[in-house]
C-alpha positions in Angstrom: 58.5 44.6 -1.3 59.1 47.0 -4.1 62.4 48.1 -2.7 63.7 44.6 -3.2 62.9 44.5 -6.9 66.0 44.4 -9.1 65.7 47.5 -11.3 69.0 46.8 -13.1 67.3 44.3 -15.5 67.8 45.3 -19.1 67.9 44.0 -22.7 70.2 44.8 -25.6 68.8 46.5 -28.7 69.4 43.6 -31.0 67.8 41.1 -28.7 64.9 43.4 -28.1 64.0 43.8 -31.8 64.3 40.1 -32.5 62.2 39.1 -29.4 59.6 41.7 -30.0 58.9 40.6 -33.6 58.3 37.1 -32.4 56.1 38.1 -29.5 53.9 40.4 -31.6 53.1 37.5 -33.8 52.3 35.3 -30.9 50.1 37.9 -29.3 48.0 38.4 -32.3 47.5 34.6 -32.5 46.4 34.2 -28.9 44.0 37.1 -29.2 42.2 35.3 -32.1 42.1 32.1 -30.0 40.7 33.8 -27.0 38.0 35.4 -29.2 37.0 32.0 -30.7 36.8 30.5 -27.2 34.9 33.5 -25.8 37.4 34.2 -23.1 37.1 37.7 -21.7 40.4 39.2 -20.6 41.1 42.3 -18.4 44.5 43.9 -18.4 45.3 46.4 -15.7 48.3 48.7 -16.1 49.4 50.6 -13.0 52.7 52.1 -11.9 54.6 55.2 -11.0 54.1 58.3 -13.1 56.7 58.5 -15.9 57.2 54.7 -15.6 56.2 54.3 -19.3 52.6 53.0 -19.0 51.3 54.8 -22.1 54.3 53.8 -24.2 54.0 50.1 -23.2 50.3 50.0 -23.8 50.8 51.5 -27.2 53.4 48.9 -28.1 51.1 46.2 -26.8 48.0 47.0 -28.7 49.7 47.6 -32.1 49.7 43.8 -33.0 46.1 43.4 -31.8 43.0 43.4 -34.0 41.3 46.7 -32.9 37.9 45.0 -33.2 38.9 42.7 -30.3 39.8 45.1 -27.6 38.6 48.2 -25.7 40.9 50.8 -24.2 40.0 52.8 -21.1 41.9 55.6 -19.5 40.7 56.0 -15.9 41.0 59.6 -14.8 39.0 61.7 -12.3 35.4 60.7 -12.3 33.0 62.9 -14.2 30.0 64.5 -12.5 27.6 61.6 -13.1 30.3 59.0 -12.1 31.0 60.9 -8.9 27.3 60.5 -7.9 27.5 56.7 -8.3 29.1 54.0 -6.1 32.9 53.8 -6.6 32.9 50.6 -8.6 30.1 51.6 -10.9 32.3 53.2 -13.6 34.5 50.1 -13.7 31.7 47.5 -13.8 30.2 49.2 -16.8 33.4 48.8 -18.7 34.0 45.1 -18.3 34.4 43.4 -21.7 32.1 41.0 -23.5 33.2 37.4 -23.7 36.0 37.1 -26.1 37.2 40.7 -26.0 40.1 42.3 -24.1 39.6 45.4 -21.9 42.8 47.3 -21.4 42.9 49.8 -18.4 45.4 52.6 -18.5 45.2 53.2 -14.7 42.3 51.5 -13.0 40.3 51.1 -9.8 43.7 51.0 -8.0 44.9 54.5 -8.8 41.4 55.8 -8.2 41.2 54.1 -4.8 44.5 55.6 -3.7 43.7 59.1 -5.0 40.0 59.2 -4.0 40.1 57.2 -0.8 43.6 57.8 0.6 44.9 61.0 -1.1 41.7 62.9 -0.5 40.7 61.5 2.9 44.2 60.4 4.2 42.3 57.5 5.6 43.8 54.0 5.9 40.3 52.7 6.8 38.6 54.2 3.7 41.3 52.7 1.5 41.0 49.3 3.1 37.2 49.3 2.7 37.6 50.2 -1.0 40.2 47.5 -1.5 37.8 45.0 0.0 35.2 45.9 -2.6 37.8 45.7 -5.3 38.6 42.1 -4.2 34.9 41.3 -4.4 34.8 42.7 -7.9 37.8 40.8 -9.2 36.9 37.5 -7.6 33.3 37.6 -9.0 34.7 38.3 -12.5 37.3 35.5 -12.2 34.7 33.0 -11.0 32.6 33.9 -14.1 35.5 33.0 -16.5 37.2 36.4 -16.8 41.0 36.3 -17.0 42.6 39.2 -15.1 46.2 40.2 -15.4 47.6 43.2 -13.5 50.9 44.9 -14.1 52.7 47.4 -11.9 55.5 49.3 -13.7 58.1 50.0 -11.1 60.9 52.5 -11.4 63.2 54.0 -8.8 62.6 57.5 -7.4 65.8 58.6 -8.9 64.8 57.4 -12.3 61.4 59.0 -12.0 63.0 62.4 -11.2 65.3 62.1 -14.2 62.4 61.3 -16.6 60.5 64.3 -15.3 63.5 66.5 -15.9 63.9 65.2 -19.5 60.2 65.7 -20.2 60.2 69.3 -19.0 63.4 70.1 -20.8 61.9 68.8 -24.1 58.9 71.1 -23.7 56.6 68.1 -24.3 53.3 68.7 -22.6 53.4 66.7 -19.3 50.3 64.9 -18.1 51.1 66.6 -14.8 49.4 69.7 -16.2 46.1 67.8 -16.1 46.5 66.9 -12.5 47.3 70.5 -11.5 43.6 71.3 -12.4 42.6 69.2 -9.5 44.0 71.8 -7.1 47.1 69.7 -6.3 45.1 66.7 -5.1 46.7 64.3 -7.5 50.1 66.1 -7.8 51.1 64.6 -4.5 50.6 61.1 -6.0 53.1 62.2 -8.8 55.8 63.8 -6.7 55.6 62.3 -3.2 57.2 59.0 -4.2 58.5 58.2 -0.7 55.1 59.0 0.9 53.2 56.8 -1.4 55.6 53.9 -1.6 54.3 52.1 1.5 50.7 52.8 0.4 51.3 51.3 -3.0 53.0 48.3 -1.4 50.0 47.8 0.9 47.6 47.9 -2.1 49.7 45.3 -4.0 49.9 43.0 -1.0 46.2 43.1 -0.1 45.0 42.6 -3.7 47.4 39.9 -4.9 45.4 36.6 -5.4 45.9 33.6 -7.7 42.8 34.6 -9.6 44.0 38.2 -10.2 47.8 38.3 -9.5 50.1 41.2 -9.7 53.1 41.2 -12.0 55.8 43.7 -11.0 57.5 45.0 -14.1 61.1 46.3 -13.7 60.7 49.4 -15.8 63.9 51.4 -15.4 64.8 49.8 -18.8 61.9 50.5 -21.2 62.8 47.7 -23.6 62.9 45.1 -20.8 59.5 46.3 -19.4 57.9 45.9 -22.9 59.2 42.3 -23.4 58.2 41.3 -19.9 54.6 42.5 -20.4 54.3 40.8 -23.8 55.8 37.5 -22.6 53.7 37.4 -19.4 50.4 38.0 -21.2 51.2 35.4 -23.8 52.2 32.8 -21.2 49.2 33.3 -18.9 46.7 33.4 -21.8 48.2 30.3 -23.4 48.0 28.4 -20.1 44.4 29.5 -19.7 43.5 28.5 -23.2 45.1 25.0 -22.6 43.1 24.7 -19.4 39.8 25.7 -21.1 40.3 23.4 -24.0 41.4 20.3 -22.0 38.7 20.7 -19.4 35.1 19.8 -20.2 32.9 22.8 -20.6 30.6 24.2 -18.0 28.9 21.5 -15.9 25.9 20.2 -17.7 22.8 22.4 -17.0 19.7 20.4 -16.3 16.1 21.4 -15.8 14.9 20.9 -12.2 13.0 17.6 -12.0 9.9 18.9 -10.2 8.5 15.4 -9.9 11.2 14.6 -7.3 11.5 18.1 -5.9 11.0 18.2 -2.1 10.1 21.3 -0.1 12.4 22.5 2.6 11.6 21.7 6.2 9.0 24.4 6.6 8.6 24.1 10.4 10.8 27.2 10.6 9.8 28.6 7.2 9.3 32.3 7.0 6.9 32.0 4.1 4.9 29.2 5.6 4.3 31.3 8.8 3.2 34.3 6.8 -0.3 35.3 7.8 -2.0 35.8 4.4 -5.3 36.6 6.0 -4.3 40.2 6.7 -6.5 42.7 4.9 -7.7 46.3 4.9 -11.1 47.8 4.3 -11.5 50.3 1.4 -11.8 53.4 3.6 -8.8 52.6 5.7 -6.8 51.8 2.6 -7.7 55.1 0.9 -6.8 57.2 4.0 -3.5 55.4 4.6 -2.5 55.6 1.0 -3.0 59.3 0.8 -1.1 59.8 4.1 2.0 57.8 3.1 2.1 59.0 -0.5 2.1 62.6 0.8 4.9 61.7 3.2 7.0 60.0 0.5 6.4 63.0 -1.8 8.2 65.2 0.8 10.9 62.6 1.7 12.1 62.2 -1.9 13.3 65.8 -1.8 15.0 65.3 1.5 16.7 62.2 -0.1 17.8 64.5 -2.9 19.1 67.2 -0.5 21.1 64.8 1.5 22.5 63.1 -1.7 21.5 59.7 -0.6 20.2 57.1 -3.0 17.5 54.5 -2.7 17.2 51.1 -4.3 14.0 49.1 -3.9 13.6 45.5 -5.1 10.3 43.8 -5.7 10.2 40.0 -6.0 7.5 37.5 -5.6 5.3 34.9 -7.3 3.6 35.7 -10.6 0.5 37.8 -10.0 1.6 38.7 -6.5 0.9 42.4 -7.2 4.4 43.9 -7.8 3.2 46.2 -10.6 0.3 47.5 -8.5 2.5 48.1 -5.5 5.0 50.0 -7.5 2.3 52.1 -9.2 1.0 53.3 -5.8 4.6 53.8 -4.5 5.5 56.3 -7.3 2.1 57.8 -7.9 2.8 61.1 -6.2 6.6 61.2 -6.8 8.6 63.5 -9.0 9.5 61.4 -12.1 12.9 63.3 -12.4 14.0 61.7 -9.2 13.0 58.0 -9.7 13.2 55.3 -12.2 11.4 52.0 -12.5 13.2 49.1 -14.2 11.3 46.0 -15.2 13.7 43.1 -15.4 13.1 40.3 -17.9 15.3 37.7 -19.6 18.8 38.9 -20.5 19.5 39.8 -24.1 22.5 38.6 -26.1 24.8 41.5 -25.0 23.8 41.0 -21.4 24.5 37.3 -21.6 28.0 38.0 -22.9 28.8 39.8 -19.6 28.8 38.8 -15.9 25.2 38.5 -14.9 25.5 41.5 -12.5 26.8 43.8 -15.2 23.3 44.8 -16.6 22.1 45.8 -13.1 24.9 48.3 -12.5 23.6 50.5 -15.4 20.4 51.2 -13.4 22.1 52.0 -10.1 20.8 55.5 -9.1 23.0 58.4 -8.6 23.1 60.2 -5.3 19.8 61.8 -4.5 17.7 59.5 -6.7 15.9 56.2 -6.4 15.6 53.1 -8.6 12.8 50.6 -8.3 13.4 47.1 -9.7 10.4 45.1 -10.8 12.3 41.8 -10.5 16.1 41.9 -10.2 19.4 40.2 -9.8 17.6 37.6 -7.7 16.5 36.0 -11.0 19.9 34.2 -10.8 18.7 32.2 -7.8 15.0 31.9 -8.8 14.1 31.5 -12.5 17.6 30.8 -13.7 18.1 28.2 -11.0 14.8 26.5 -11.5 14.7 26.6 -15.3 18.3 25.4 -15.6 19.5 28.6 -17.3 22.7 28.6 -15.2 24.8 25.9 -13.6 24.4 24.8 -10.0 27.8 26.2 -9.2 26.8 29.6 -10.6 23.5 30.0 -8.7 25.1 28.7 -5.5 27.9 31.2 -5.5 25.4 34.0 -6.5 24.2 34.3 -2.9 27.6 35.5 -1.8 28.0 37.7 -4.9 24.6 39.3 -4.4 25.3 40.1 -0.7 28.6 41.7 -1.7 26.9 43.7 -4.5 24.4 45.0 -2.0 27.1 45.7 0.6 28.9 47.8 -2.0 25.7 49.8 -2.5 25.2 50.3 1.2 28.8 51.4 1.7 28.3 54.1 -0.8 25.3 55.5 1.2 22.6 53.8 -0.8 19.5 52.7 1.2 18.5 49.2 0.0 15.0 47.8 0.6 13.8 44.4 -0.7 10.2 43.3 -0.8 9.0 39.7 -1.3 5.3 39.7 -2.1 3.8 36.4 -0.9 0.5 35.0 -2.0 -1.0 31.5 -1.8 -1.6 29.2 -4.7 -5.3 29.7 -4.7 -5.0 33.5 -4.9 -2.6 33.2 -7.8 -5.1 31.0 -9.7 -8.0 33.4 -9.1 -5.8 36.3 -10.4 -4.7 34.3 -13.5 -8.3 33.4 -14.3 -9.4 37.0 -13.8 -6.7 38.3 -16.2 -7.7 35.6 -18.7 -11.3 36.7 -18.6 -10.7 40.4 -18.9 -9.7 41.6 -22.4 -7.9 44.6 -20.8 -5.7 42.4 -18.7 -5.1 39.4 -21.0 -1.6 40.8 -21.9 -0.6 40.2 -18.3 -1.0 36.4 -18.5 1.3 34.3 -20.7 1.8 30.5 -21.3 5.0 30.9 -19.3 3.0 32.0 -16.2 0.9 28.9 -16.3 4.1 26.7 -16.8 5.8 28.5 -13.8 2.7 27.8 -11.7 3.3 24.0 -12.1 6.7 24.6 -10.5 5.2 26.3 -7.4 6.9 24.0 -4.9 10.3 24.6 -6.6 9.8 28.4 -6.5 8.8 28.3 -2.8 12.0 26.3 -2.0 14.1 28.7 -3.9 12.4 31.7 -2.3 12.9 30.3 1.2 16.6 29.8 0.5 17.2 33.3 -0.9 15.4 34.9 2.0 17.5 33.0 4.5 20.8 33.7 2.7 20.5 37.2 1.5 18.6 39.1 4.2 21.3 41.3 5.8 21.4 44.3 8.2 22.3 46.6 5.3 19.8 45.1 2.8 16.9 43.3 4.6 14.1 41.4 3.1 10.5 42.4 4.0 7.9 39.8 3.4 4.6 41.4 2.4 1.4 39.5 2.9 -0.1 40.1 -0.5 -3.3 38.1 -0.8 -5.1 41.3 -0.1 -3.9 44.0 -2.5 -4.9 46.9 -0.2 -2.9 45.5 2.7 0.2 44.8 0.5 0.2 48.3 -1.0 0.0 50.0 2.4 2.7 47.8 4.0 5.0 48.8 1.1 4.2 52.5 1.4 4.5 52.5 5.1 7.8 50.6 5.2 9.5 52.8 2.6 8.3 56.0 4.4 9.4 54.8 7.8 12.7 53.7 6.5 13.4 57.0 4.8 12.4 58.9 7.9 14.8 56.9 10.0 17.7 57.1 7.5 17.3 60.8 6.8 16.6 62.2 10.2 19.0 65.0 11.1 
């Protein structure tokens, strides 16, 4: 593919100066329009070393308002980044709505270097590219505009540029790569070896929602003008599409008066035996046993550099807080984190809804426990009309992909749905209301949500059916009896870790 690109394309000095002046003015204007329309834009710059990426980015950002863009140079991952899933450091850098994120190198260079150059594995690279495709499609579906540029030069031109750089005594970025023990030097010098790899990456990841633009970069002036004109054209077309198309589909609150339950003949929740219970003595004995086991297993998790994500979901007053408290009671606080999830703030709303959850993903050897989670998209946000129908329906696939990415990185994922019946919930609400020490736990919103019980049951049934996978299964916990619920959670976590960590 790249071998057929015409690298003789060039532009005269006079034409270049005249065109660039006009393009710079246009670029500044469309940046302001995109900001006003809250269109988030991601620009990816990839290419051969010495192809002029840094110079072209610098020319590109000069006409921009610096308040409206963020610039990221993606080099070798730092210590903390290396202990997270591959895509973590890129998810955390996506722009807020209206801003531009410019990536000098990106997930593509890192995939080639970390998954192919290090492992020399086609399979590892293909798996990584699959996750990248998930990433870009999810962002695109959420309104992000993604433009990707690959600056292409010939092998002969690259060698000549390296020769001139060394002759001029200008510090070459190659020096930085030499610190990696030669690992990334191959990507610089072995043009012929990496040509088919680069072509494969471009082919596998070229989609209408995130297309590649190949930039003929033997002539630097031509490359600059092509980048400018491409960005301006694509963004203008996107702005026209946004402004002529009605806004997001109208978001309506669910009409609970006409809401019908699913056919519960095969319902998982309907078949849950909520009469299960434990006596106090049995509870105390089992709690001590499993807490001691978990206390030991957390260190084995750390030694093996595995991470653990535990999700708790369920009806209000189902006992999530109590179960979490007993789960971490004997653990080392340096190795776990509990994240209570509430309504997103303004900054979180200005990103893709999954963005805020990546921040809490544990590094290798640690665990994160979510008290409510990303499933709010298909529960409260769905039921309360806080997102469109299209958004919550596509969230099932996005959530499965998100959890697949975690699992592929070695993370153990456990998800607990705590199930209680409506009478038990009422008793707990009234108990909280009557106890001054627990009144903070009950809010008007809890009572309002209770009136939507049927809608929540329907939504819960659907999420359990559509998001329970081999790599991230749902465990339904019979939670009418708090003792039984706590022991089932402790036992499940302990047994899962023993199975996953066995030598």
